[in-house]
KEKE-3310 file (N, C-alpha, C; in steps of 0.2 Angstrom, whole numbers, plus 5000, padded with zeros to 4 digits):
npx = (5046:5031:5018:5007:4991:4982:4972:4966:4953:4945:4930:4932:4946:4952:4956:4956:4964:4974:4987:5005:5017:5035:5043:5050:5059:5050:5035:5017:5001:4994:4984:4969:4962:4953:4961:4962:4965:4974:4981:4990:4997:5009:5017:5019:5008:5000:5001:4985:4980:4979:4987:4989:4980:4964:4955:4961:4974:4967:4961:4975:4979:4966:4969:4978:4977:4966:4977:4982:4969:4961:4970:4987:4998:5014:5029:5046:5058:5061:5072:5069:5059:5059:5053:5048:5043:5034:5031:5017:5009:5011:5014:5027:5030:5039:5045:5053:5045:5034:5025:5018:5007:5003:4991:4997:4992:4983:4994:5001:5015:5026:5042:5047:5053:5043:5026:5021:5008:5016:5027:5018:5010:5024:5028:5016:5017:5029:5022:5013:5021:5027:5016:5009:5021:5022:5010:5008:5016:5026:5023:5023:5023:5028:5028:5023:5014:5008:4994:4991:4979:4976:4970:4958:4958:4971:4987:4996:5012:5021:5032:5035:5049:5049:5057:5064:5070)
npy = (4934:4928:4929:4925:4929:4936:4943:4950:4957:4958:4962:4960:4959:4970:4980:4990:5001:5013:5025:5032:5043:5046:5061:5072:5078:5077:5071:5062:5066:5053:5044:5038:5024:5017:5004:4994:4981:4975:4962:4957:4942:4932:4923:4908:4897:4883:4865:4864:4875:4888:4899:4904:4895:4905:4906:4902:4910:4923:4918:4919:4930:4937:4934:4938:4953:4953:4950:4964:4971:4985:4991:5000:5004:5001:5004:4994:4996:5008:5024:5035:5033:5030:5017:5008:5001:4996:4994:4994:4987:4994:5004:5017:5029:5040:5051:5067:5078:5073:5060:5047:5036:5021:5007:4992:4982:4988:4992:4986:4980:4981:4975:4986:5000:5011:5017:5017:5014:5011:5003:4997:4986:4981:4974:4965:4959:4950:4944:4935:4929:4922:4912:4906:4899:4890:4884:4878:4878:4890:4886:4891:4905:4922:4934:4944:4958:4969:4978:4994:5004:5018:5029:5035:5032:5033:5023:5013:5003:4988:4979:4962:4949:4933:4922:4904:4889)
npz = (4851:4859:4868:4882:4890:4905:4916:4930:4939:4949:4958:4974:4975:4986:4998:5013:5023:5031:5033:5026:5018:5020:5010:4999:5011:5022:5032:5028:5038:5046:5035:5026:5011:5000:4993:4977:4966:4951:4944:4932:4923:4913:4900:4894:4886:4893:4892:4896:4888:4896:4901:4918:4932:4934:4943:4955:4956:4959:4970:4980:4980:4986:4998:5003:5003:5012:5023:5023:5026:5035:5046:5048:5037:5039:5036:5037:5033:5032:5033:5038:5047:5061:5075:5087:5098:5113:5131:5133:5124:5112:5098:5096:5080:5073:5063:5054:5059:5064:5077:5080:5091:5092:5094:5094:5085:5080:5069:5053:5050:5037:5025:5017:5009:5010:5011:4995:4983:4972:4980:4988:4976:4975:4986:4987:4977:4977:4988:4982:4972:4981:4989:4975:4973:4984:4984:4968:4962:4949:4935:4917:4921:4916:4918:4931:4936:4944:4951:4961:4966:4971:4972:4967:4945:4948:4950:4955:4950:4951:4942:4938:4934:4931:4939:4936:4947)
capx = (5041:5026:5015:4999:4994:4977:4971:4960:4954:4937:4928:4934:4952:4952:4956:4954:4967:4978:4997:5006:5020:5039:5044:5056:5062:5043:5031:5011:4997:4991:4975:4965:4963:4951:4965:4960:4972:4974:4986:4993:5002:5012:5020:5018:5003:5001:4995:4976:4981:4981:4994:4988:4969:4961:4953:4967:4977:4964:4961:4980:4978:4962:4971:4986:4971:4963:4978:4980:4965:4956:4976:4988:5000:5021:5037:5050:5066:5063:5076:5066:5056:5062:5048:5049:5040:5032:5028:5010:5009:5009:5019:5028:5033:5045:5050:5054:5040:5027:5026:5012:5007:4997:4992:5003:4988:4982:4999:5005:5022:5026:5046:5044:5053:5037:5019:5017:5006:5022:5030:5012:5012:5030:5026:5007:5019:5031:5017:5010:5026:5030:5010:5010:5028:5022:5003:5007:5023:5026:5022:5026:5024:5036:5031:5018:5011:5002:4992:4985:4975:4974:4963:4951:4963:4981:4988:5007:5013:5025:5029:5042:5050:5050:5065:5063:5074)
capy = (4930:4927:4927:4925:4934:4934:4948:4946:4964:4955:4966:4958:4961:4975:4984:4996:5005:5021:5026:5039:5044:5051:5061:5080:5079:5077:5068:5063:5059:5045:5043:5029:5023:5011:5003:4990:4976:4974:4960:4950:4937:4936:4917:4903:4895:4879:4861:4864:4879:4894:4903:4901:4897:4913:4906:4900:4918:4929:4918:4918:4936:4941:4930:4943:4960:4952:4954:4972:4974:4988:4991:5005:5004:5006:5002:4997:4997:5017:5028:5043:5032:5027:5013:5011:4995:4999:4987:4995:4985:5001:5004:5024:5028:5045:5053:5072:5080:5069:5057:5042:5030:5017:5000:4987:4979:4988:4992:4978:4979:4979:4974:4991:5007:5015:5010:5020:5012:5007:5000:4992:4982:4978:4968:4960:4953:4945:4940:4932:4924:4914:4909:4903:4893:4886:4881:4874:4881:4893:4884:4893:4912:4925:4941:4947:4966:4970:4985:4995:5009:5023:5036:5034:5031:5032:5018:5012:4998:4984:4970:4957:4946:4926:4916:4899:4885)
capz = (4857:4861:4877:4881:4895:4910:4919:4936:4942:4953:4964:4978:4978:4991:5005:5016:5026:5031:5028:5026:5017:5019:5005:5001:5017:5027:5035:5028:5040:5042:5031:5023:5006:4999:4988:4974:4965:4947:4940:4925:4922:4909:4902:4886:4887:4900:4888:4893:4884:4901:4908:4924:4934:4935:4951:4960:4957:4962:4980:4982:4979:4989:5006:5004:5004:5016:5028:5023:5025:5040:5047:5047:5034:5041:5034:5040:5029:5029:5037:5040:5050:5067:5076:5095:5102:5121:5134:5134:5117:5108:5093:5093:5076:5073:5054:5055:5064:5067:5082:5082:5094:5086:5095:5091:5084:5070:5064:5047:5047:5029:5023:5012:5010:5010:5009:4990:4978:4969:4986:4992:4971:4975:4992:4985:4971:4983:4994:4977:4971:4988:4990:4973:4972:4988:4980:4964:4959:4946:4928:4913:4922:4914:4923:4936:4933:4949:4953:4966:4964:4979:4973:4956:4943:4951:4951:4958:4948:4948:4935:4938:4928:4935:4939:4938:4944)
cpx = (5038:5023:5010:4999:4985:4978:4965:4958:4947:4934:4931:4942:4954:4955:4955:4962:4973:4988:4995:5013:5028:5039:5048:5056:5055:5039:5025:5010:4995:4984:4975:4964:4956:4954:4960:4966:4969:4980:4986:4997:5004:5014:5020:5012:5004:4997:4989:4979:4977:4984:4993:4979:4969:4958:4956:4971:4975:4961:4965:4979:4973:4963:4977:4980:4968:4968:4980:4974:4964:4965:4979:4996:5009:5024:5041:5056:5064:5067:5077:5059:5060:5053:5051:5043:5040:5029:5023:5007:5008:5014:5018:5033:5034:5047:5045:5049:5035:5030:5018:5012:5000:4998:4998:4998:4983:4985:4999:5011:5026:5037:5048:5051:5050:5030:5014:5012:5009:5025:5023:5013:5018:5029:5021:5012:5023:5028:5015:5014:5028:5023:5010:5014:5026:5015:5004:5015:5022:5023:5026:5026:5032:5037:5027:5016:5009:5000:4990:4982:4972:4972:4961:4957:4969:4983:4998:5007:5020:5024:5039:5040:5052:5054:5061:5067:5074)
cpy = (4930:4923:4928:4928:4932:4941:4948:4955:4963:4962:4968:4959:4968:4975:4991:4997:5013:5017:5029:5037:5045:5052:5067:5080:5078:5070:5068:5062:5058:5046:5037:5031:5017:5010:4995:4987:4974:4969:4956:4947:4934:4925:4913:4900:4886:4873:4862:4870:4885:4896:4903:4904:4903:4913:4905:4910:4921:4929:4918:4927:4939:4939:4938:4952:4957:4955:4958:4975:4977:4988:4998:5000:5002:5000:5004:4996:5006:5019:5033:5041:5027:5021:5010:5005:4994:4996:4988:4991:4990:5002:5013:5024:5036:5046:5059:5074:5078:5063:5056:5038:5026:5011:4996:4984:4978:4990:4983:4982:4976:4980:4978:4996:5011:5014:5019:5015:5008:5001:4993:4984:4980:4971:4964:4955:4948:4942:4934:4925:4920:4909:4905:4894:4890:4880:4876:4876:4885:4894:4889:4900:4916:4932:4941:4953:4963:4975:4985:5003:5015:5025:5034:5038:5033:5029:5018:5007:4995:4977:4970:4953:4937:4922:4911:4894:4878)
cpz = (4859:4867:4875:4890:4899:4916:4924:4937:4944:4959:4972:4981:4978:4996:5006:5019:5024:5034:5029:5022:5020:5013:5005:5006:5022:5026:5035:5036:5041:5041:5027:5017:5004:4995:4984:4970:4955:4944:4934:4925:4915:4904:4893:4891:4889:4894:4888:4891:4888:4903:4915:4927:4935:4943:4958:4965:4963:4971:4983:4985:4984:4995:5007:5005:5010:5023:5029:5025:5038:5049:5048:5044:5035:5037:5036:5039:5029:5032:5037:5044:5055:5071:5084:5094:5111:5123:5135:5129:5113:5101:5092:5085:5075:5066:5056:5059:5067:5073:5082:5085:5094:5091:5091:5084:5080:5067:5060:5045:5041:5028:5015:5015:5014:5008:5000:4990:4975:4972:4988:4982:4974:4980:4990:4980:4974:4986:4989:4972:4975:4985:4982:4968:4978:4983:4974:4958:4952:4935:4923:4913:4920:4917:4922:4936:4941:4951:4956:4965:4970:4980:4967:4951:4946:4954:4951:4954:4948:4945:4934:4933:4931:4934:4941:4938:4942)
residu = (MET:SER:HIS:PHE:ALA:VAL:ARG:VAL:HIS:PRO:GLY:GLU:LEU:HIS:PHE:ASN:ALA:ALA:HIS:PHE:ILE:THR:PHE:ASN:GLY:SER:CYS:GLU:ASN:ILE:HIS:GLY:HIS:ASN:PHE:HIS:LEU:GLN:LEU:GLU:ALA:ARG:GLY:GLU:ASN:THR:ARG:ASP:ALA:PHE:VAL:ILE:ASP:PHE:VAL:LEU:LEU:ASN:LYS:LEU:ALA:ALA:ARG:ILE:CYS:ALA:GLU:LEU:HIS:ASP:GLY:VAL:LEU:ILE:PRO:THR:GLU:ASN:ASP:GLU:ILE:THR:LEU:THR:GLU:ARG:GLU:ASP:ASP:MET:LEU:GLU:ILE:ARG:SER:TYR:ASP:LYS:ARG:PHE:ILE:LEU:SER:ARG:ALA:SER:CYS:ILE:LEU:LEU:PRO:ILE:THR:ASN:THR:THR:ALA:GLU:MET:LEU:ALA:TYR:HIS:ILE:SER:ASN:ARG:LEU:ILE:ASP:ALA:LEU:HIS:ALA:HIS:GLN:GLY:LEU:GLY:ASN:LEU:GLN:THR:LEU:GLU:VAL:ALA:VAL:GLU:GLU:ALA:ASP:GLN:GLN:TRP:GLY:ILE:TYR:GLN:ARG:GLU:ILE:ILE:HIS:ASP)
# end
């Protein structure tokens, strides 16, 4: 079976955010990155001879990047992290020997297990599929690949098959 694809990697698909990850029984310090995004959508061409509208794909992905920009990314599905919302509008984060207290307004809570580049790609993929579905439907898309660059030439990638109802 043959497939066509579109790849989107414009300069505006980026966000600057802080995060930490847990791994090997420890928790990193909070630190920041300039994250960049690349998207690839594969499927059969529409009758208009394209897989998906580049402009729409870029616009929806840019909105998701804007939601992640300029905050501290916090995973909510990690058993190694305890989150406590305090009465003073602060969020207390505990993991192993670390304790962070941040303003709730600066935190972006994400329904993922860790804020690795791979899991950020997974989260963005879910949000993008929802946005495409709400906007125009998924058309002939068969796979969507989201790649998140955390550091120069270091990418976390998530590829998902599109299930049509």
